[in-house]
N, C-alpha and C positions, 0 to 999 in steps of 0.2 A: 648369212642368209640375205636374200633379196626379196623385196615385195614390189609387185607391179600392180598399179591400179589404173584401169582404163575408165574413161568417161567420154561423153559427147555423142553417144548414139541416140537414135530416135527414129521417128517416122517422117519421111519426106517424099514429096512427089517427084516423079521422074523429071530429070533436068535440074533438080535442086542441088544444094550443097550441104555438107556436114563437115565438122572439124572434130576429129577424135584426138584425145589426149591420153598419154600414158605417163604416169609419174612413178619413177623408180626410187626406192629407198633401200638402205642397207649398204653392203659392200659392193659399190659400183666402181668399175674400172672405166674411166672416161674414154679410154682408147679402144674399148670394145664396141662393136656395133649393136644395134637394136633393130628389130624387125616387126612387121605386122603380118599376121596371117588372118584368114577368114574361113568360115565354114558355113556354106549354104545348107539349107534344109535337105537332109537326105544325102549329103555329099561329104566327101572327106575334106579335112582341113587342108587349105592350100596356102602356100606362100604368096604374099601380095607385094611387099616392098621392104627394102633394107636400107638403113643408113649406117655407113661404116664409122669407125672411130675418127677417121679423118674428114668425115662429112660427105663422102661420096654416096650417091644414091643409085639404087637399082630397082626396077619395077617389073612385075609380070606384064606380059604383052597386053592383056585385056584392060589394064588401067593406065597404061602409058599415055601421057598427055592430059589425063583427067585427075589423077591423084598426085599429091606432092607430100613426101615425107621430109620432116625436118626435126631439129632438136635444139634445145636451148642449153645453157650452161648449168641449169639447175636439175639435170637428170630427167628432163621431160621430153618425150618424143611426140610429135604430132603427125596426124595424117589428114591433110586437107583433101576432101573428096568433092570434086565438082562434076557437073554433067552426069549426075547419078542415073543409073539404069536399074530396072527391076532385078536384073541378074546380079546386081551388087548386094542384094539382100543377104544377110547372114549375121553371124556373130563374129565380131572382129576381136582378135587377140593380139596383145603386145607380148613380145618375148625378148629376153636378154639371156644369153648363154643357155642354160638348161631351165631357166625360170619362165613361167607363164603367168599372165594376169588371168582374171576371172572372165574376161570378155565383156563386150558391150554390143547390144543388139542394134543393127541397122536394118531398117525396113524401107524399101523404096516402092512406092505404089505407082501403078501405070495410069 
């Protein structure tokens, strides 16, 4: 079993920054990737960013140049979010293989 716990969400003004964290516990394969998804109000959950086991990163177009995904050796993955926009508002989820965290709310005010 794997548990994922996200933190770091909150309310921020447009143009501001937040750093999300996701700590994984349990049977973690360090060579497997992890990802962030987000779900805006009234919309489907969408993929946002991935970091592979080798540390390669991939982003959805709408966050390229503003968000940075990273991880440390202690099974924690981060999402640094800069230049936030109101359309970045939503619940952000961390995922590893078929496991999901409970989500953390990000609200960006205009």
